[in-house]
N, C-alpha and C positions, 0 to 999 in steps of 0.2 A: 615665181617672178617671171617676167616676161621673156619669153625664148626658153623656158625651163624644159619644155618637152623636146626641143631640139638637142636641148645638152644631154637629155636622158637617152635619145637614139645615138648621140655620138659617144656616150660612156658604154652604151650595149653594142655599139659596133666596134668599139676599141676591145671590149671584152671577148668578142667573139672572132674578132681576125688580129691574130699576134703578128702579122706583118709588120715591119718597120720600115718607113721611107729612109733606107740608109743609103747616103751619098759620101762616100769617104771613108774616113778612120773611126773607130769607136774605141772609148777609153773612159776611165773614171774623170768625173768633169767634163768640161765643153771641150770639143775638140773641133777648131776651124778648118774648114775645108779647103781655103785660100786664104793667102795672107793679104795685108792691105789694109786701107782705111776702114775705119769702123763701118758696119754695114747697117741699113735700115731695116727693121722688122716688118715683114708683111703679113706673117702668121704665126702660131705655133699650135701644136698639139701633143697629145700624152702617147705613147707608144710603149711597148714590152709590157704587156699584163703579166702580172706577176701576184702570187698568194703568198709572198713571203711575210707578209706583215699582216694577219689575219684578224684585223678590229673588227671590220664588217660594219661600220659605223653608215654606210653609203648603201647599205641592203644586201652586199654580198663580200666575200673575202678578197676580191680581186683589186688590186691598185696597178701603180703603173711604176716602171723602174726607168724610164725614158722620157724625156722632154725633147722633142723636134723643133727646131726653130728654122722658118723660112726667113729669108733675107733677100735684098736685090744684089746681092753680090754673085756674080757669074750664074746667069738665069740656070735653074733647075739644081743649084747647090743648096743643101741644108746643113745645118749645125744639130748636134744632138748631145745631150747633157745625159750620161749614163750614170746614174748613182751608183755608189758601192752596195754592198749585198746588205746592209743594215739601214738604209734608207728607202723609202719610197715616196712618190706623188700620191697623198691621200686627198682625192680631188676630183673635181666634175670636170673642170675644164680650165687651161691656162687662160688669164685676162690680158688684154694687151693693154695699157696704160702708159701715159707719158708721164711717169713719175717725177721727173727733174725740169719739166718744164721747157725742154729744147726743141719740141715739135716733133719729135720722134719717140715712140714707143717703147718700153720694156714690156717684160713678161712675170707676171704677179702669180705666184702659185703656193700651193700648200704642201709642205714637205714633212715627212714624218721620219723620226728617228726610232730604232728599234727600244731603245731603253728611256728616252727622253719626251718621247711625243712631237707634236706638231709644232711647226713655225711657219711664218710667213716670209718668203723668201724673194727676192725679185733677182730676174736674171737678165743679160743683154747678150749679146753675140760674142762676149768676152768670158761669160762665166757669171757666176754670182756674185752680185754687186754688194747685196745688202739682205740683211734678215733680221728678225726677231728672235730674242730668245726661245729656245723650245719650252714648252709648257713645262717639263721637267719631269713627266711620269709617262711611262708607255701606255698606249691607248688612251691618251688625251689628245683632242682634237679642237680646231678650231674651225669656224665658218665666214668667210670675205663677206661684208658687204658690198664695199664699194670706195671709189677713190674720188678726191675733188679738192681743190683750195677752199677748204671749210670757213676759213676765218678771213680770206681776202687777203693775206700777207705775202702773197706769190709762191708759196709752197705747198705743195700736194701733203694731203692727210689721207691715209689709208684706215677704214674702219673695218672691225671683225667682230666675232661674239667667241669670246673664250671660253670654251667647254659650254656650248649651247645646251646641254642636257644635264650639266651639273652647275657650274659656275654661274651661266647664264649673266656674263659681265661682257659690255661693251667696251672695246679697247680702239682708242685712236693714237695711230703713229703718223709723225710727221716725216717725209724724207727732206731732207737738208744736208747739205756738203757732203753727199755721197753716202750716209748714214740714216737708219730708222730711229727714232726718240719717240718714246712714248709720252703724248702731252696729256690725256685725260682718260678715265674709266668711269664707268656707270654700272650699276648690278641692276638687276631685276629684268633683263631683256632677253631675246632669243631671237633665232632664226633658222631653226633646224629641229626635227626629230628623229630619231634614232631610227635608221632603215629608211629613210626618204633618200633617193636618188636625185635630189635637187636642194638646192637652198634658198629660202624664201625672202623675198624683200629685195631689197638693193637701194640704188641712190637715184634720186630725183631732183628736179628743180621746176617747181611751179610759181617762181615769181619771188620766192622770199630768200631765194641762195639756195645751197646744196643742202637736201635732207636725206639723212639715212632712214628707210622704212623697215622695221623691225617690228615684231611682237612683243607683248607682256610676256612675262616668264610663265605664267598659267596659260597663254595661248588665247587669252580672252579678248584682248583689243590690239588694234594697231596702233601704231606711234610712230610719228614723224620726230627726228631726233636733228637739232641744229647745234652747231658750236661756233660762239665767237670769238675764240682764242682765250677766253677766260672760264666758260662755264656752258655747261648743255642748257638746251631749252627745249623740254619736249611737248608735242603737241597731239593730243588724243584725236585720231581721224576714224574711230568708228570701231565696231566689232569686227573681230577676225572671224570670217565664215572661209577659210580656204584660201586656194591658192588664186581663185579668181578675185579675192578681195584685194588680195597682195597686187595681182595685176591693174586693177581699176586705180589704187592708189598710187603705184608708180606711172601710173598714165594721167594723173592729176585728176580724176574723174570719181 
């Protein structure tokens, strides 16, 4: 996907440099470095590399125990989510997405629990505000695709592939009234192979509205997936020929 090489570099850098940009206190959950009105999120990154959840789906046994959220509140002050020992961020990088449509971004991550596997979670500067259920089994993962108002109803949908190496099922979740609800699912699609330190595909809009770009379950073809609020519409957009073909699809070329 576009920018995948940069993401790989950031993941490698985090593995090699265990320093955490700490300002203020640490603890289980989110610790605010300053009180007051809700802050605007400017960026986020993973820190605290750990091997306590040795799934290795992204090519090594290192995941992250900390999410650092940078905001505009008191220049130089960051917030940190420090997970308990039975959880990790099993992910490539945090995603900044305005999930509630208020003009400010939230942070979307993949968070895994030792016994129940991965969930998609949303954080702001107050803590975790919404999450999908965990998959239900240790060492079971999900790979995010992206987010957009897929059906034009004013609410953002977030898509991911549930167990891209096993179930290979696209699941679409709508953020509404402060919670995530699953609105549709579709089997036979994927966006990740075991050991890759990147996720293929993503979200695009080439004039037909938002589309999720993924591969068929056998990795033979690329597919653009639309959702109109009632059903999925799939378009075959050509053979899968590696990351360059995904990049071309995302660039509408």
